[in-house]
ZALODREN-235841 format. One record per residue (C-alpha): x, y, z. Coordinates in Angstrom, 2 decimals. Example, Ala and Ser with C-alpha at 12.3 -4.5 7.8 and 13.67 -1.06 7.14 Angstrom:
<pts>
PT        x        y        z
PT    12.30    -4.50     7.80
PT    13.67    -1.06     7.14
</pts>
This chain:
<pts>
PT        x        y        z
PT   110.29   110.71    98.62
PT   112.93   110.71    95.85
PT   112.71   108.16    93.08
PT   114.80   105.02    93.18
PT   116.47   103.24    90.28
PT   114.72   100.31    88.65
PT   117.70    98.07    89.40
PT   119.30    98.12    92.85
PT   122.49    96.61    94.22
PT   122.31    94.65    97.47
PT   124.04    97.49    99.34
PT   121.61   100.08    97.94
PT   118.64    97.94    98.96
PT   120.09    97.38   102.42
PT   120.32   101.16   102.85
PT   116.64   101.54   101.87
PT   115.34    98.46   103.65
PT   113.37   100.25   106.37
PT   111.60   102.47   103.82
PT   110.52    99.85   101.26
PT   108.54    96.63   100.95
PT   110.70    93.78    99.64
PT   108.96    91.15    97.48
PT   110.93    87.97    96.83
PT   109.88    86.95    93.34
PT   112.20    83.98    92.82
PT   111.16    81.35    90.28
PT   112.91    78.77    88.14
PT   112.05    77.56    84.63
PT   112.99    74.03    83.70
PT   112.51    72.07    80.50
PT   110.46    68.90    80.65
PT   110.79    65.52    79.01
PT   107.12    65.33    77.97
PT   107.22    67.99    75.26
PT   106.11    70.93    77.39
PT   108.48    73.83    76.59
PT   109.06    74.60    80.26
PT   107.68    74.26    83.76
PT   107.55    77.15    86.20
PT   108.67    76.51    89.76
PT   107.99    79.30    92.27
PT   110.68    79.19    94.92
PT   108.31    79.41    97.92
PT   110.11    76.58    99.76
PT   113.47    78.21    99.11
PT   112.00    81.52   100.31
PT   110.92    79.92   103.58
PT   114.40    78.46   103.99
PT   116.22    81.75   103.38
PT   115.27    85.28   102.32
PT   116.02    88.96   102.80
PT   114.92    90.21   106.23
PT   111.29    91.35   106.19
PT   110.69    90.17   102.61
PT   107.34    88.89   101.40
PT   107.00    86.17    98.77
PT   105.76    87.01    95.25
PT   106.60    85.53    91.86
PT   108.52    86.77    88.79
PT   110.66    89.76    89.79
PT   110.57    91.65    86.50
PT   106.88    90.88    85.97
PT   106.08    92.28    89.40
PT   108.27    95.32    88.59
PT   106.46    95.91    85.31
PT   102.96    95.40    86.70
PT   103.51    97.71    89.64
PT   104.83   100.41    87.31
PT   101.88    99.94    84.94
PT    99.55   100.62    87.84
PT   101.30   103.79    88.92
PT   104.00   102.70    91.36
PT   107.22   104.40    90.25
PT   109.34   103.45    93.28
PT   109.84    99.85    92.21
PT   113.21    98.12    91.77
PT   114.70    94.71    91.05
PT   117.60    93.50    93.20
PT   120.50    93.03    90.79
PT   121.74    89.48    91.33
PT   118.88    88.53    93.67
PT   119.41    86.63    96.90
PT   122.87    85.45    95.81
PT   124.09    89.05    95.44
PT   122.57    89.89    98.84
PT   124.51    87.05   100.49
PT   127.72    87.89    98.59
PT   127.47    91.45    99.95
PT   127.64    89.91   103.44
PT   124.10    90.91   104.36
PT   121.88    88.86   106.67
PT   119.03    86.56   105.61
PT   116.00    85.18   107.47
PT   114.06    81.90   107.46
PT   110.30    81.26   107.59
PT   107.59    83.88   107.24
PT   108.89    86.96   108.98
PT   105.98    89.32   108.49
PT   102.21    89.18   108.38
PT   100.91    88.87   104.86
PT    99.11    92.11   104.19
PT    96.60    92.85   101.49
PT    97.73    95.13    98.70
PT    95.27    97.63    97.28
PT    94.59    98.57    93.68
PT    94.52   102.15    92.48
PT    91.09   103.78    92.69
PT    88.66   103.20    89.83
PT    89.44   106.50    88.06
PT    93.20   105.91    88.18
PT    92.74   102.36    86.86
PT    90.55   103.69    84.06
PT    93.23   106.24    83.15
PT    95.91   103.54    83.08
PT    93.78   101.24    80.93
PT    92.64   103.93    78.48
PT    93.87   103.11    75.00
PT    94.69    99.50    75.85
PT    91.50    98.20    74.22
PT    90.47    96.45    77.42
PT    87.86    98.96    78.46
PT    86.72   100.43    75.14
PT    85.87    97.36    73.08
PT    83.06    94.84    73.15
PT    85.34    91.79    73.44
PT    88.91    91.89    74.73
PT    91.36    89.08    75.47
PT    94.55    89.46    77.50
PT    97.56    87.22    77.04
PT   101.17    87.03    78.14
PT   103.87    84.38    78.15
PT   102.08    81.80    80.24
PT    98.70    83.16    81.38
PT    99.82    84.47    84.76
PT   100.43    88.16    84.15
PT    97.41    88.42    81.83
PT    95.07    88.06    84.80
PT    96.00    91.41    86.33
PT    94.92    93.70    83.46
PT    91.81    91.55    83.04
PT    90.97    92.01    86.71
PT    91.71    95.75    86.57
PT    89.47    96.13    83.51
PT    86.72    94.27    85.33
PT    87.05    96.62    88.31
PT    86.70    99.61    85.98
PT    83.91    98.36    83.69
PT    82.19    95.52    85.55
PT    82.57    93.51    82.34
PT    84.47    90.24    82.14
PT    87.66    90.33    80.10
PT    88.85    87.01    78.74
PT    92.29    85.69    79.63
PT    93.96    83.39    77.12
PT    95.26    81.01    79.76
PT    97.68    79.18    77.47
PT    98.98    82.51    76.19
PT   102.11    82.57    74.04
PT   103.40    79.29    75.49
PT   100.47    77.45    73.95
PT   100.07    79.60    70.82
PT   103.69    79.39    69.69
PT   103.81    75.63    70.29
PT   101.65    75.27    67.14
PT   103.83    76.24    64.16
PT   100.72    76.68    62.01
PT    99.44    79.64    64.06
PT   100.53    83.14    63.00
PT   102.75    85.33    65.16
PT   103.07    89.02    64.42
PT   106.02    90.87    65.92
PT   106.32    94.65    66.13
</pts>
């Protein structure tokens, strides 16, 4: 199967629809009045109200794109403009759950080990994963556990918590 671009238009996705799995990863970040930098709102209710035909619900489009590519899936794209672009292209939408929720499978142990090699997660005594908010950090920790059988810590507060304290160092680059 030929590769597909990382960013697809609604028309391009519609042409591929029967050959791909569509994950709706809609979320919304909002600021809060209680000092928390932001709150994450997965759009599950909005998904149930209206979504691309045959789509399954996920969260964080570009995070899902990145994670799938990290674990060896090259045929992964993000719909440019999301659901709004789909509707503006005059394409149909659905409501409710339209498909059975199937279980995804990880790469085999050797392939996971190859992907994790050099990350520090599988070749050090103590590793900690982090990300922006503690969500994405769980996947490499889980993958490392599958490969080594050793727990990998996840900094649950991740950068959201760390950068909220101006006294803590941040190294960029």
